[in-house]
Each structure stands twice: as structure tokens, then as C-alpha cells.
N, C-alpha and C positions, 0 to 999 in steps of 0.2 A: 840542396834540392836535387832530386833524382830525375825530374822531368822539366823540359823547356819546350818552347814553341819554335817550330821551323815553318814559318808561314802560319797556316791554320792547323797544322798537324802537330801532335804531341810526340816528342822524342825522348826515349830513355837515355840517360847519360852514358850507360855502357854501350849503346849503339850509335852514339854521336861521333861525328868527325871533327877533329880540331880545326880544320880549315873552314868549316861552315860558320855562319852567323846564327845565333839563337837569341830568343827573347824570354824573359821571365814570364811565366804564365799568369802571374798576379799583377805585376806593375808595368809590363811591356818594356822594361829596361833591358839593355844588352847584357847577356851572360856568356861566360866561357865554360867550356867543358874542361874538367880536371881529371886526368887519368894517370895512374902511376902504379908502381909495384906495391906500395904500402897501403894507401888509402883507397877506399871504394870510389869508383867513378861517380862524379857529381858535377853539378853546375854551380857557379858562383857569379855574383854580380861583378861586372867589369869595374864599376865605381860604387863605392859604399853608399848605401841609402837606408831609409827606414822601412823597407819592405819586409813584411813578416816572413815571406818565403826565403829571404836571405839570412835568416837567423842561423847561427851556427848549430850544427847537429853533431852528436857524438857518432863515432864509428859504429857503435852498437845499434843506435837508432837507424842509421842509414842501412846497415846490413839487415836489420830486422824487418824494415819496411819492404826491402827488396825480396826477402824470403817470403813474407806474407803475400806480396803481389804474385810471385811465382807459384805459390801454393794455391792461390785463388784461380790463377790461369789454368793449372793442371786439372782443376775441378770444373772448368768450363763456366766460371762465374763472371766472365767478361769484366775483369777488374780495370779500374783506372787509378793510376798512381797520382797522388797529390792533386786531385781534382779540386779546383777553386770554385766555390759557390759564392758568388758576389752578393746574393740576397741575404745571406747570413754572415758574410765575411769570414768564412772558415774554409780550411783546406785539410780535409781528413787525409790520413796517410794513404789509405786504399778505400775506394768505393767499389763494391762488387754487387752483383745481382744473384742473391742466393734464393733459390726457389722462386724466382721472378720478383723478389722484393729487394729494393736497393738497401744495402747494408754497409755501414761504415766499419772498417777494421782499423782501430787505432793502436799503435805500439807506443806505449808511454814509458819513457825512461827517466825524464826529469820530474822533479816535484811539481804537482799541480794542486792548486787550492781547491777546496770543496766548492767555493763560489764559481771558479772558472770551469770546473768539471760540470756543474749544473748548467752554466751558460752554454757550454758546448753541446751537452745532451739536449737541452731545449732547442737549440738551433737545428740539430739533426731531426728531432721530432717535428719541428715546423715544416721540414721538407718531406716528412713522411718516411724518413729513413730509420731502419733499425740500426743499432750500434753495438759494438763489442769492443771492450778495452782489453788489450793484452799487455801485461806489465813486464817491463824489462828488469834486468838484474839489480839496478839500484833499489827497487822496491823490495826485492828479496834480501839484499845484503844490508843496506844502510837505513832505509826509511821505515822499516818495521811494520808490524801488524796494523797499528792504528792508521797509518797513512794508506796502506793497502786496503783497509776496510772500507774507505770511502767509495771504492769502486764496486763493493759487494752489496751496497744498499739496494733494497727493493724500493723503487720509486714508482708510486701510482701515477 
């Protein structure tokens, strides 16, 4: 995860200090910042648990989320990274305000079933959020056209 809580404030991993104490924004468990020369800065739970925010993410996914966040920042869209919405129990990669409308920007690298895609989209619609799915390289290289096509459906 790229964001943790420092009290009530959200902190990006790249801006975090190793000496400070942070909490998971979803389950409030302690997390530590991991920074190094090879991997992108991120937070990890101190103790293993079943929190969805602690699920392993690929380097491509972490980097892509960060790039999308910075891109939205440059456009003045007031993005929030990994904002957890308890009412729908979802944590979109980036939530931005485009033309005054809350818009979810999801960077999808791992396979996602049509059923789960529909559930996530339904949750975003319940919140009145627009959404946009950006597909990572696995969709271009390994998962093929059929799997990518599920994101191109026009849903009324």
C-alpha cells in the first residue's frame, strides 16, 4: 500500500519517515514503511493479517498507481491515493475530482473476474462516482483480448 495514517492525516510512503509510527488506513493495524534502492516505497503490515490493504501488489501496480496519482495532481484534480470507502468496502487506487465529479481511476494488472468487476463498478455507482479502468501490461501480454474486452463493455 502506498498510503498510511499518521494520526488522522494520510501520508504517502515516499514521504514517510522510518522512525515514525503509522497505521493501516483500512484496519488500523500498525504498518512500517519500506524504502530501498530496488522497490518502490510502500507500507507493509507489521504483523500478517487478513486485511485487503495488505495484499501483495506487483511493482508495476505500485508504480502505475503512483504515476496516475501524480498525473491527477498535475491536472489539479485533488486526488486521494487508496481512499477506503467503508460503506462499499472498496479502496480504489486513486479517487480524483474531474470537472467537479468524483472519479475513480483504477490501474488493473491482475486478472479480475467479470463478476468482481461488476461488483466494483456497482459500488462506485452507489457512491455516485464515475470510474475509469486503466489496464496494465498483463492484459496486453498474457490475458488477451477476451479478458480485456470485459472492461470495454457498455453497461447501461
